[in-house]
MMTF fields as JSON, N, C-alpha, C and O atoms, coordinates in Angstrom:
{
  "mmtfVersion": "1.0.0",
  "mmtfProducer": "UNKNOWN",
  "numBonds": 267,
  "numAtoms": 268,
  "numGroups": 67,
  "numChains": 1,
  "numModels": 1,
  "chainsPerModel": [1],
  "groupsPerChain": [67],
  "chainIdList": ["A"],
  "bondAtomList": [4, 2, 8, 6, 12, 10, 16, 14, 20, 18, 24, 22, 28, 26, 32, 30, 36, 34, 40, 38, 44, 42, 48, 46, 52, 50, 56, 54, 60, 58, 64, 62, 68, 66, 72, 70, 76, 74, 80, 78, 84, 82, 88, 86, 92, 90, 96, 94, 100, 98, 104, 102, 108, 106, 112, 110, 116, 114, 120, 118, 124, 122, 128, 126, 132, 130, 136, 134, 140, 138, 144, 142, 148, 146, 152, 150, 156, 154, 160, 158, 164, 162, 168, 166, 172, 170, 176, 174, 180, 178, 184, 182, 188, 186, 192, 190, 196, 194, 200, 198, 204, 202, 208, 206, 212, 210, 216, 214, 220, 218, 224, 222, 228, 226, 232, 230, 236, 234, 240, 238, 244, 242, 248, 246, 252, 250, 256, 254, 260, 258, 264, 262],
  "bondOrderList": [1, 1, 1, 1, 1, 1, 1, 1, 1, 1, 1, 1, 1, 1, 1, 1, 1, 1, 1, 1, 1, 1, 1, 1, 1, 1, 1, 1, 1, 1, 1, 1, 1, 1, 1, 1, 1, 1, 1, 1, 1, 1, 1, 1, 1, 1, 1, 1, 1, 1, 1, 1, 1, 1, 1, 1, 1, 1, 1, 1, 1, 1, 1, 1, 1, 1],
  "groupList": [{"groupName": "ARG", "atomNameList": ["N", "CA", "C", "O"], "elementList": ["N", "C", "C", "O"], "formalChargeList": [0, 0, 0, 0], "bondAtomList": [1, 0, 2, 1, 3, 2], "bondOrderList": [1, 1, 2], "singleLetterCode": "R", "chemCompType": "L-PEPTIDE LINKING"}, {"groupName": "CYS", "atomNameList": ["N", "CA", "C", "O"], "elementList": ["N", "C", "C", "O"], "formalChargeList": [0, 0, 0, 0], "bondAtomList": [1, 0, 2, 1, 3, 2], "bondOrderList": [1, 1, 2], "singleLetterCode": "C", "chemCompType": "L-PEPTIDE LINKING"}, {"groupName": "GLY", "atomNameList": ["N", "CA", "C", "O"], "elementList": ["N", "C", "C", "O"], "formalChargeList": [0, 0, 0, 0], "bondAtomList": [1, 0, 2, 1, 3, 2], "bondOrderList": [1, 1, 2], "singleLetterCode": "G", "chemCompType": "PEPTIDE LINKING"}, {"groupName": "ALA", "atomNameList": ["N", "CA", "C", "O"], "elementList": ["N", "C", "C", "O"], "formalChargeList": [0, 0, 0, 0], "bondAtomList": [1, 0, 2, 1, 3, 2], "bondOrderList": [1, 1, 2], "singleLetterCode": "A", "chemCompType": "L-PEPTIDE LINKING"}, {"groupName": "GLU", "atomNameList": ["N", "CA", "C", "O"], "elementList": ["N", "C", "C", "O"], "formalChargeList": [0, 0, 0, 0], "bondAtomList": [1, 0, 2, 1, 3, 2], "bondOrderList": [1, 1, 2], "singleLetterCode": "E", "chemCompType": "L-PEPTIDE LINKING"}, {"groupName": "LEU", "atomNameList": ["N", "CA", "C", "O"], "elementList": ["N", "C", "C", "O"], "formalChargeList": [0, 0, 0, 0], "bondAtomList": [1, 0, 2, 1, 3, 2], "bondOrderList": [1, 1, 2], "singleLetterCode": "L", "chemCompType": "L-PEPTIDE LINKING"}, {"groupName": "THR", "atomNameList": ["N", "CA", "C", "O"], "elementList": ["N", "C", "C", "O"], "formalChargeList": [0, 0, 0, 0], "bondAtomList": [1, 0, 2, 1, 3, 2], "bondOrderList": [1, 1, 2], "singleLetterCode": "T", "chemCompType": "L-PEPTIDE LINKING"}, {"groupName": "VAL", "atomNameList": ["N", "CA", "C", "O"], "elementList": ["N", "C", "C", "O"], "formalChargeList": [0, 0, 0, 0], "bondAtomList": [1, 0, 2, 1, 3, 2], "bondOrderList": [1, 1, 2], "singleLetterCode": "V", "chemCompType": "L-PEPTIDE LINKING"}, {"groupName": "ASP", "atomNameList": ["N", "CA", "C", "O"], "elementList": ["N", "C", "C", "O"], "formalChargeList": [0, 0, 0, 0], "bondAtomList": [1, 0, 2, 1, 3, 2], "bondOrderList": [1, 1, 2], "singleLetterCode": "D", "chemCompType": "L-PEPTIDE LINKING"}, {"groupName": "TRP", "atomNameList": ["N", "CA", "C", "O"], "elementList": ["N", "C", "C", "O"], "formalChargeList": [0, 0, 0, 0], "bondAtomList": [1, 0, 2, 1, 3, 2], "bondOrderList": [1, 1, 2], "singleLetterCode": "W", "chemCompType": "L-PEPTIDE LINKING"}, {"groupName": "ASN", "atomNameList": ["N", "CA", "C", "O"], "elementList": ["N", "C", "C", "O"], "formalChargeList": [0, 0, 0, 0], "bondAtomList": [1, 0, 2, 1, 3, 2], "bondOrderList": [1, 1, 2], "singleLetterCode": "N", "chemCompType": "L-PEPTIDE LINKING"}, {"groupName": "LYS", "atomNameList": ["N", "CA", "C", "O"], "elementList": ["N", "C", "C", "O"], "formalChargeList": [0, 0, 0, 0], "bondAtomList": [1, 0, 2, 1, 3, 2], "bondOrderList": [1, 1, 2], "singleLetterCode": "K", "chemCompType": "L-PEPTIDE LINKING"}, {"groupName": "ILE", "atomNameList": ["N", "CA", "C", "O"], "elementList": ["N", "C", "C", "O"], "formalChargeList": [0, 0, 0, 0], "bondAtomList": [1, 0, 2, 1, 3, 2], "bondOrderList": [1, 1, 2], "singleLetterCode": "I", "chemCompType": "L-PEPTIDE LINKING"}, {"groupName": "SER", "atomNameList": ["N", "CA", "C", "O"], "elementList": ["N", "C", "C", "O"], "formalChargeList": [0, 0, 0, 0], "bondAtomList": [1, 0, 2, 1, 3, 2], "bondOrderList": [1, 1, 2], "singleLetterCode": "S", "chemCompType": "L-PEPTIDE LINKING"}, {"groupName": "MET", "atomNameList": ["N", "CA", "C", "O"], "elementList": ["N", "C", "C", "O"], "formalChargeList": [0, 0, 0, 0], "bondAtomList": [1, 0, 2, 1, 3, 2], "bondOrderList": [1, 1, 2], "singleLetterCode": "M", "chemCompType": "L-PEPTIDE LINKING"}, {"groupName": "TYR", "atomNameList": ["N", "CA", "C", "O"], "elementList": ["N", "C", "C", "O"], "formalChargeList": [0, 0, 0, 0], "bondAtomList": [1, 0, 2, 1, 3, 2], "bondOrderList": [1, 1, 2], "singleLetterCode": "Y", "chemCompType": "L-PEPTIDE LINKING"}, {"groupName": "PHE", "atomNameList": ["N", "CA", "C", "O"], "elementList": ["N", "C", "C", "O"], "formalChargeList": [0, 0, 0, 0], "bondAtomList": [1, 0, 2, 1, 3, 2], "bondOrderList": [1, 1, 2], "singleLetterCode": "F", "chemCompType": "L-PEPTIDE LINKING"}, {"groupName": "GLN", "atomNameList": ["N", "CA", "C", "O"], "elementList": ["N", "C", "C", "O"], "formalChargeList": [0, 0, 0, 0], "bondAtomList": [1, 0, 2, 1, 3, 2], "bondOrderList": [1, 1, 2], "singleLetterCode": "Q", "chemCompType": "L-PEPTIDE LINKING"}, {"groupName": "PRO", "atomNameList": ["N", "CA", "C", "O"], "elementList": ["N", "C", "C", "O"], "formalChargeList": [0, 0, 0, 0], "bondAtomList": [1, 0, 2, 1, 3, 2], "bondOrderList": [1, 1, 2], "singleLetterCode": "P", "chemCompType": "L-PEPTIDE LINKING"}],
  "groupTypeList": [0, 1, 2, 3, 3, 4, 5, 0, 6, 0, 7, 0, 6, 8, 2, 6, 7, 9, 7, 8, 7, 10, 10, 7, 0, 2, 11, 0, 1, 4, 4, 12, 7, 13, 8, 5, 3, 7, 3, 7, 2, 2, 4, 7, 13, 4, 14, 6, 11, 11, 8, 13, 15, 16, 17, 5, 18, 2, 4, 18, 3, 11, 12, 2, 7, 0, 7],
  "groupIdList": [1, 2, 3, 4, 5, 6, 7, 8, 9, 10, 11, 12, 13, 14, 15, 16, 17, 18, 19, 20, 21, 22, 23, 24, 25, 26, 27, 28, 29, 30, 31, 32, 33, 34, 35, 36, 37, 38, 39, 40, 41, 42, 43, 44, 45, 46, 47, 48, 49, 50, 51, 52, 53, 54, 55, 56, 57, 58, 59, 60, 61, 62, 63, 64, 65, 66, 67],
  "secStructList": [7, 7, 7, 7, 7, 3, 3, 3, 3, 3, 3, 7, 6, 6, 1, 7, 3, 3, 3, 3, 3, 3, 1, 7, 7, 6, 6, 2, 2, 2, 2, 2, 2, 2, 2, 2, 2, 2, 2, 6, 6, 7, 7, 7, 7, 7, 7, 7, 7, 7, 4, 4, 4, 4, 1, 7, 6, 6, 1, 7, 7, 7, 7, 7, 7, 7, 7],
  "xCoordList": [8.629, 8.015, 7.425, 7.63, 6.708, 6.003, 6.737, 6.16, 8.015, 8.776, 8.851, 8.187, 9.653, 9.688, 8.473, 7.657, 8.292, 7.173, 7.491, 8.655, 6.481, 6.616, 5.932, 4.784, 6.563, 6.139, 6.059, 7.011, 4.856, 4.773, 4.392, 3.478, 5.074, 4.901, 4.657, 5.111, 3.917, 3.67, 3.883, 3.306, 4.678, 4.835, 4.058, 4.334, 3.136, 2.231, 2.703, 3.434, 2.402, 2.807, 2.721, 3.487, 1.745, 1.559, 2.498, 2.546, 3.247, 4.341, 3.695, 4.36, 2.585, 2.029, 2.527, 2.928, 2.475, 3.07, 2.012, 1.451, 1.701, 0.853, 1.642, 2.532, 1.425, 2.227, 1.229, 0.167, 1.512, 0.816, 1.651, 2.715, 1.352, 2.094, 1.453, 0.28, 2.303, 1.785, 2.727, 3.816, 2.228, 2.996, 3.129, 4.015, 2.296, 2.431, 0.964, -0.038, 0.947, -0.375, -0.477, 0.574, -1.5, -1.735, -1.278, -1.241, -0.913, -0.503, 0.759, 1.124, 1.554, 2.955, 2.997, 3.977, 1.875, 1.949, 1.814, 2.286, 1.166, 1.056, 2.429, 2.763, 3.185, 4.502, 5.367, 6.042, 5.243, 6.183, 5.897, 6.807, 4.598, 4.282, 4.628, 5.056, 4.458, 4.786, 6.242, 6.757, 6.916, 8.456, 9.012, 9.887, 8.351, 8.644, 8.449, 9.301, 7.299, 6.855, 7.852, 8.261, 8.27, 9.284, 10.624, 11.373, 10.874, 12.26, 12.34, 13.444, 11.346, 11.331, 10.825, 10.708, 10.505, 10.036, 8.599, 8.225, 7.835, 6.498, 5.505, 5.922, 4.208, 3.218, 2.183, 1.938, 1.549, 0.514, -0.739, -1.173, -1.452, -2.582, -3.923, -5.01, -3.726, -4.845, -4.416, -3.285, -5.143, -4.819, -6.055, -6.97, -5.956, -7.024, -6.491, -5.457, -7.207, -6.79, -7.347, -8.502, -6.388, -6.721, -7.244, -7.175, -7.774, -8.127, -7.024, -7.274, -5.89, -4.586, -4.277, -3.596, -4.86, -4.569, -5.315, -4.8, -6.497, -7.268, -6.664, -7.146, -5.803, -5.289, -4.0, -3.208, -3.865, -2.768, -1.666, -1.874, -0.314, 0.805, 0.832, 0.469, 1.161, 1.077, -0.174, -0.207, -1.363, -2.64, -2.611, -1.868, -3.29, -3.29, -3.967, -4.997, -3.4, -3.892, -5.257, -5.484, -6.232, -7.533, -7.343, -6.904, -7.695, -7.646, -8.879, -9.617, -9.216, -10.505, -10.163, -9.123, -11.022, -10.969, -12.107, -13.246, -11.885, -13.141, -13.101, -12.095, -14.339, -14.448, -15.395, -15.585],
  "yCoordList": [-20.787, -20.273, -18.957, -18.119, -18.676, -17.387, -16.484, -15.521, -16.792, -16.052, -16.75, -17.777, -16.276, -16.731, -16.748, -15.831, -17.797, -17.667, -16.524, -16.183, -15.942, -14.813, -15.263, -15.705, -15.168, -15.582, -14.269, -13.519, -14.16, -12.977, -13.723, -14.547, -13.436, -14.057, -13.107, -11.963, -13.556, -12.81, -13.695, -14.782, -13.309, -14.185, -13.483, -12.335, -14.145, -13.516, -13.695, -14.657, -12.973, -12.832, -14.328, -14.642, -15.107, -16.534, -17.424, -18.575, -17.125, -17.97, -18.713, -19.579, -18.424, -19.028, -18.11, -16.966, -18.7, -18.028, -18.057, -19.121, -16.944, -16.868, -16.716, -15.865, -17.501, -17.549, -17.289, -17.911, -16.436, -16.198, -16.513, -15.9, -17.369, -17.746, -17.194, -17.442, -16.37, -15.766, -16.321, -16.824, -16.197, -16.517, -18.04, -18.482, -18.881, -20.276, -20.826, -20.434, -21.661, -22.315, -23.87, -24.504, -24.394, -25.851, -26.161, -25.256, -27.416, -27.904, -27.614, -27.995, -26.867, -26.541, -25.602, -25.554, -24.76, -23.84, -24.695, -24.312, -25.835, -26.796, -27.354, -27.474, -27.678, -28.318, -27.136, -27.335, -25.966, -24.93, -24.689, -24.645, -24.535, -24.269, -25.434, -25.215, -26.751, -27.859, -27.973, -28.252, -27.788, -27.782, -26.749, -27.009, -25.573, -24.514, -24.849, -24.573, -25.475, -25.915, -26.908, -26.789, -27.911, -28.875, -28.304, -28.705, -27.317, -26.757, -26.003, -25.906, -25.474, -24.715, -25.595, -25.096, -26.946, -27.8, -27.588, -27.836, -27.123, -26.992, -27.8, -28.723, -27.445, -28.173, -27.227, -26.196, -27.564, -26.755, -27.037, -28.186, -26.062, -26.385, -25.996, -26.5, -25.065, -24.677, -24.297, -23.823, -24.433, -23.799, -23.464, -24.254, -22.023, -21.621, -21.571, -20.95, -22.242, -22.199, -20.915, -20.497, -20.406, -19.275, -19.788, -20.983, -18.832, -19.307, -19.936, -20.777, -19.516, -19.931, -21.422, -22.098, -21.855, -23.333, -24.152, -25.222, -23.794, -24.549, -24.377, -25.089, -23.611, -23.455, -24.347, -24.531, -24.866, -25.733, -24.904, -23.837, -25.381, -24.692, -24.375, -25.281, -23.37, -23.04, -22.53, -22.042, -22.663, -22.258, -20.747, -20.131, -20.113, -18.562, -18.115, -18.656, -17.111, -16.458, -15.883, -15.354, -16.019, -15.368, -13.809, -13.343, -13.145, -11.664, -10.955, -11.325, -9.905, -9.085, -8.039, -7.386, -7.886, -6.876, -5.977, -6.427, -4.72, -3.777, -2.947, -2.307, -2.942, -2.068, -0.962, -0.171],
  "zCoordList": [7.919, 6.598, 6.748, 5.87, 7.773, 7.948, 8.941, 9.445, 9.225, 10.129, 11.418, 11.55, 12.483, 13.745, 14.599, 14.507, 15.477, 16.362, 17.264, 17.475, 17.786, 18.651, 20.014, 19.973, 21.132, 22.307, 23.372, 23.584, 23.936, 24.884, 26.196, 26.194, 27.269, 28.552, 29.68, 29.625, 30.763, 31.955, 33.031, 33.076, 33.909, 35.193, 36.251, 36.599, 36.735, 37.848, 39.297, 39.536, 40.151, 41.459, 42.248, 43.16, 41.773, 42.458, 41.756, 42.189, 40.769, 40.187, 38.901, 38.332, 38.51, 37.25, 36.122, 36.334, 34.874, 33.769, 32.738, 32.475, 32.132, 30.913, 29.764, 29.776, 28.645, 27.425, 26.311, 26.299, 25.413, 24.237, 23.046, 22.964, 22.103, 20.971, 19.75, 19.469, 18.952, 17.643, 16.574, 16.852, 15.292, 14.048, 13.912, 13.18, 14.578, 14.515, 14.164, 14.762, 13.256, 12.834, 13.252, 13.344, 13.464, 13.756, 15.133, 15.966, 15.447, 16.727, 17.22, 18.332, 16.356, 16.875, 17.966, 18.709, 18.129, 19.404, 20.703, 21.773, 20.557, 21.758, 22.171, 23.35, 21.145, 21.277, 22.026, 23.036, 21.408, 21.943, 23.437, 24.265, 23.748, 25.15, 26.032, 27.165, 25.553, 26.415, 26.503, 27.585, 25.504, 25.605, 26.718, 27.544, 26.572, 27.531, 28.877, 29.721, 29.178, 30.526, 31.069, 32.224, 30.256, 30.696, 30.976, 31.867, 30.13, 30.394, 31.648, 32.185, 32.167, 33.388, 34.537, 35.657, 34.301, 35.345, 35.802, 36.948, 34.856, 35.163, 34.261, 33.561, 34.287, 33.455, 32.982, 33.608, 31.857, 31.338, 31.939, 31.863, 32.588, 33.238, 32.501, 32.783, 31.546, 30.776, 29.344, 29.243, 28.236, 27.103, 26.242, 26.009, 25.738, 24.928, 23.498, 23.253, 22.506, 21.236, 20.398, 20.473, 19.647, 18.719, 17.307, 17.019, 16.431, 15.243, 14.371, 13.508, 14.624, 13.928, 14.132, 13.361, 15.265, 15.686, 14.691, 14.366, 14.138, 13.217, 11.696, 10.814, 11.431, 10.117, 9.949, 10.873, 8.733, 8.519, 8.119, 7.542, 8.425, 7.903, 6.407, 5.657, 5.946, 4.634, 4.045, 2.916, 4.933, 4.421, 4.27, 5.034, 3.428, 3.465, 4.644, 5.047, 5.228, 6.437, 6.091, 5.003, 7.147, 6.975, 7.232, 8.283, 6.236, 6.442, 6.229, 5.316, 7.015, 6.835, 5.84, 5.921, 4.924, 3.864, 3.941, 3.819, 4.138, 4.236, 3.054, 2.748, 2.275, 1.04, 1.203, 0.279]
}
């Protein structure tokens, strides 16, 4: 609905991978990261939720307006 999910990743020298998911609301980001971990034979060890996690799909985005 709001465009494709955007994933930014960093592979660290110790082999761990950092994944940042954008343009996704609700629990869909957890599913994307979990599916990615399974695809590469890994597991999710830690997850930090952004504000967008707590928004429902289709809910208007919270924007800041400065007047």
